[in-house]
C-alpha positions in Angstrom: 4.8 0.0 -33.9 5.5 2.5 -31.4 6.9 5.6 -32.6 9.9 8.1 -30.7 8.5 11.3 -28.9 10.9 14.5 -29.8 12.0 17.3 -27.6 12.8 20.5 -28.8 16.7 20.5 -28.1 16.4 23.8 -26.2 13.8 22.1 -24.0 16.4 19.2 -23.7 19.6 21.1 -23.1 17.6 23.2 -20.4 16.9 20.0 -18.1 20.3 18.7 -18.4 21.9 22.2 -17.5 20.2 22.2 -14.1 23.0 22.0 -10.9 22.5 18.8 -9.1 24.6 21.2 -6.3 23.5 23.9 -6.3 19.6 26.0 -6.3 15.7 24.6 -6.8 15.9 21.2 -6.9 18.9 19.9 -4.1 15.5 20.9 -2.2 12.8 19.6 -3.5 14.8 16.2 -3.4 15.7 17.3 0.3 11.6 18.7 1.2 9.6 15.4 -0.8 12.9 12.6 1.4 11.4 14.9 4.1 7.5 14.2 3.7 8.0 10.6 2.4 10.0 10.0 6.5 7.5 11.6 8.2 4.7 9.3 5.9 6.3 6.4 7.6 7.6 7.3 10.8 3.1 9.3 10.8 2.0 5.1 9.8 4.3 3.2 11.9 1.8 2.9 15.1 2.8 2.9 18.0 4.2 -0.8 17.7 6.7 0.3 14.9 7.3 3.5 17.4 9.0 0.3 20.2 10.9 -1.6 17.7 10.7 -0.7 14.1 12.0 2.8 15.0 14.5 2.0 16.9 16.2 -1.4 14.9 15.5 1.3 11.6 18.1 3.9 13.3 21.0 1.2 14.4 21.2 -0.1 11.0 21.1 3.1 9.2 23.8 4.4 11.8 26.3 1.4 11.4 26.3 1.1 7.1 25.9 4.9 7.9 28.8 4.4 10.1 30.9 1.8 8.2 30.4 3.3 4.9 32.0 6.3 6.1 34.9 4.0 7.5 35.2 2.5 4.2 34.6 5.5 1.9 37.2 8.0 4.2 40.0 5.4 6.1 40.3 2.5 4.2 39.3 3.1 0.0 40.0 7.5 0.7 38.9 8.0 -3.4 39.0 11.5 -2.6 41.5 13.4 -1.4 38.8 15.5 1.3 36.3 13.2 3.7 33.1 13.4 2.8 31.4 16.6 3.3 29.0 16.1 6.6 25.7 17.5 4.2 26.7 13.3 1.9 27.0 11.8 5.4 23.5 13.0 6.3 21.5 12.2 3.6 23.0 8.7 3.4 21.9 8.6 6.6 18.5 9.2 6.8 18.2 7.5 3.0 19.0 4.4 5.2 16.1 5.4 6.8 13.9 5.6 5.2 14.3 2.5 3.4 14.6 0.6 6.3 11.7 1.8 7.7 9.4 1.7 5.0 11.5 -2.1 4.8 9.7 -2.5 8.9 6.8 -0.5 7.5 5.7 -3.5 5.4 6.0 -5.9 8.3 7.4 -9.2 6.0 10.1 -10.3 8.7 6.9 -10.6 11.5 6.4 -14.0 13.5 3.0 -13.4 12.3 4.0 -13.3 8.7 6.8 -16.2 8.8 3.2 -18.6 10.6 1.3 -17.8 7.4 2.9 -18.3 4.8 3.5 -22.1 3.1 6.5 -23.6 3.8 7.8 -24.7 -0.6 7.7 -28.0 -1.3 4.3 -28.6 1.0 
C-alpha cells in the first residue's frame, strides 16, 4: 500500500514562489538546454552534419516562423508581438527536437529495409 508523502507547508510555498521569468531558474533551464544541444550536435557525426543538422535547422526555422505568423498576425491573442527571447527559445527547442529525431535514425533507408513489413 502506498502512503502519501507530506512535505512541510513552507517548503511547498517556497518552491511555488520561484519566478519563471527572472532569477536563477531561467538561466539554469537555458544552460541545461545549451549543454543538451551541444551534446546532440557533437554526437551527430560527419553524416549528421551534412544531412541532419541542415534539415533540422530548416524545419525548426520554418516551424518557428509559422508559429510567429499565426500568433502575431492571424490569431493575435496578445496586443503586443511575441518577444524575441521567446521566439529564439521556441526555435532552439524545435532544433533540439529535430536533432534528437535525426539522431534516432528511424527514418533512414537502412532502418526501413531491415524492419519487417506488417502482415508478412
